[in-house]
N, C-alpha and C positions, 0 to 999 in steps of 0.2 A: 456162158458167162458166170462169173463168181456170184454167189448168192449172199444177201445180207443176213446178218445173224437174227434179225427179228422176223424173218420169213417163216410162215407156218410150217411145222413139221421138221425144221432143221434144228440140230443141237446148238446150244448156245456157245458162241466162241469164248465167252467169259468162263463158262463151265469147263471147257477144254483146257483153258489156261490154269484155272484153279487146280484141276486134276494133275496137271504137270507139276505145279509148284508143291503140291502136297503128296505126290506119289513117291514111291520108294526108289524108283529108278532115276538116275541122273538124266536130266533133260537139257536140250540145247535150243537157244534162240539165236537166229542169224539176223544180222543187220540188213535193213533196207531203208530206202529214203525216197521212194517214188512208187507209183503204181506198177511200173515196169519192173523195177528191181524186186518189189514184193512178190510179183508173180514168178520171177526167176527163183527166188528163195523157196517158194512153195513147190515149184517143179523139181527142185533139187532133192526134195524129200524132207525138209525141215517141218516140224510140227508147230512152230511158232515163230513170230517175227519180232525183232527189236527195232522199233522206229526210233532211230538214233537222233538225238538233238544235234550232235555235232554234224552228222551226215546231212540232215535236212537243212540246217543252216548253211552248210558248205555248198550244197547244190543250188541254194538260193543266192549264193554269192555274198553272204554276210557272215559275221563272226559268231562264235558260240558264246555270246554274251547277252542273250535275250534280245538281240537286235531284230530277230523275226518275232512278230507278235504271236500270241497264243492262237489267234484265229487263223493266221497264215500257216502255222504248224498243223492245226487241225484240218485245214483245207487239204494239205498234203496227205495227212493220215486218212482222210475220207476216200481219196483216190486209192490208197493202199488197201483199205478195207473193202472197197468195191471190187478190187481186182483179185481178191483172194478169199479162200474159205477157211483159212487157219487163223488162230488168234493173234492179235497184235498187242504187245506191251509197249506203250509209248513212253519215251523219255520226256517227262513233263517238267524237267528242271526243278524249280522250287515250288511249282504249282502256280507260277506266274503272279504271285502276290500273296495276300493273306488268305485266311480261311474261306472268304467269300469268293475270291477268284478261283480257288481250288475246287470249291463245290460246284461252281458254274461250269468248270472244266469237266467234271465228272458227268454232269447232265449232257453236255455236248458230246463227249466221247461215247456215251451209251447210245445216243441217237445215231451216230455214224458207224456203230458196230465195232468199236475198239474195245478190247477185252479187259484192259487194265492200264493203270498209270503208275509210273515210278517217279516219286518226288524225292529230292535230296535236301538234307538239312543245312543248306547254305543260305546266304542272304540274297535277295533279289536286288539288282540283276546278278546272276551267277557268272562265274568264270570256269572254263573247262578245267577239270580236275588234273589233267595231265600237262597243263601249261607250265613248263619248267620255270619260266620267268616270273611266275606269280607264286611265291612261297607262302605268303600270308593269305589264307582263305578263311575269313570269319564265318563261324557257324551260327545257326539260328538258336534262339532260346529253346531249351528242351520242351518246356511246357507249351510254349506257343506252337511249336512244330507238332507236338503230340495232339494238340487240339485241332490242328489243321487236318491231321489224319482222321480223327474222329468225325470232323465235319464232312469229310469226303465219304466215309462209310455211312454216315447218317443220311447222306443225299442219294446214294445209289438206289436205283429201282430194281436192278437185277442183283439178287443176293450173291451171285457168283462173281460180280465185278471185282477185280483185284486191285488193291492199293499196296504197292511195294515201297517200303521206306528205305531210302538209300543213306547209309551212314558214312559221312565224310571225315570222321575223326582222324583216321590214319593219314588221309590226304592233307589235313590241316596240321599235322605234326603232333597230335595228342596221343597219349599212351593208351594201352589196351583197356585200362579201367574206364576211360571215357567212352570208348566204342561200346563196351558192354553195357554201361549205364544208359547210353542213348538207345541202343538196340532194344534193351529191355523195356524202356519207356514207350517206344514206338509199337512194340508188339502188344503191350498192355492197352495201348490206345486203339488197337483194332487192326493194325497192319497185317496183311495176309502173308507177307514175307519181308525179310530185311535183306538189303543188298550191302555187302561189306566190300568197300573199295580200297584199293591200295596201289601205289605206283612203284613199289619195290620191284626189283628184278627177280624176286623169288616169292614163294607163297607163305613166307614166315608169319606175316601179319594174319593171314587167313587161318593158318594152323594154330596160332596162339588164341585167336578168337574162338574157333570151334572147340578147343580144349575146355573152355569154360562156359560155353553157350548152353549146353544141356538141352538142346532141341526145343527151345522155347517157341520157335517159329521157323519156317523154312528159310534157308539161307541161299542167296543168289550171289554169284561172283562174276567179275569181268576180268579175265586173265590176260588182258592186252599186253601188260608189261612183263609177264612171266609165261611166255608161250611155250617154253621148253618143258614145263611141268606136265606130265601125262595126265589125261583125264581120269585114269584109274586112281590117282592120288586124291582127286576131288571126291570120287566115290567113297574112298576109304574115310575121308574126313566127315562124310555125311552131308555134303553139299547137295542142295536140291536142283539147282539149275545153273547153267553156264551161258553167258552172253558173249557171242563173237561180235564185238561192238561196232567196228567201223571198217571192216575189210572190203566190203563191196564198193563203198565210195572211194576208198584208196586205190582199189584195182581199176576202177573206171577212170580216175584221174590219170593214173600212169598210162593207161591205154590211149586216152585222148591226147595226152601230151606227145606220146610217141607218134601217133598217126598224123596229128596236125603238123608236127615238125617235119615228118617225112614228106608230106604233100607240099609243104612250103619250100623245102629244099630241092625236091626233085621236079616240082611243077608237073607232076604226073600222078595219076591214080593207080597205075599198074601195080607197083609193088605194095602200096598201102592196101589195096583191095584183097590181098592174099590172106590177111590175118584178121579180118573184121567180119562181123555178121552180115549175112545177105539181107537185102530188103525184104525178101520173102520171110525170113525169120522174124523181122519186125512185125510184118503182117500177122504171122502166126501168134506171136505174143500178144498182139492186140485183139485176138480172136476175130479176125476179119472174116473167117469162114462163117461164123454165126451171123454176121451182118448180111453176107451174100445170100444165105438161106432165108433170112427175114425179108430181104429185098424181093426174092422170088415169091414170097408168100403175100406180102402186103402192097407192093407197088403194081399198078395195072400194067399188063403186057402191052407192048406197042402193037 
């Protein structure tokens, strides 16, 4: 079974995440939205997990507009943390309120073994950044958001817990100067990294930002809208980490839609059973073998 980060003798998940963010090599975080998907991400070889707010809300059947409460989100994150040994960076939206909500969130995340939180400088309740129908996305006051970051850093008990400040200036239609101003303020407030987000179909916003950033703090990106850009380009720019943000939930939706439609139309399981995981594979991912061994040890024999 996966071990919790506070167990004696184990390296801190938060420390592992901080080393990724501050290291010289480009690192990658893969999206997950449940304990099962988190374990699959770890088995694939990824060294860190992005607990996507979009994906978690989607699998709960609600919109990415803070319709899921922060306690519901952290309940999912706890299952993800229990199922894995690699660090999780959680998409914490705006921090779910003001500085007080954000610092309570940090306390909860540390208890459940989540390595870091990424908060964005929009107003609560937030709207997904890639929602084309919502052009106007008001941003938070710079000073208020900076103080929220400081409050989170002052609250953490693990010195390695990471707070990533997500800058939404490009999403909201502001120029480069605003992104630089905000990112600088957040770094000075104590953010361990800044996430620069853009919905352009090319990395020009990111390239312009990095040209003037001067390595004030590690930079994280989410290249969902510019997938054709090779990762070698991100390395050249000096990017710290890349988040593959929502592809597991999208893949699972497509697979479920296909299988469900096929079974409905054919009224048979024969063809649908060819392309899906076996029940034994589910048991394996659930670590059923560990339970059977424990059963032999702890339950009296008949």
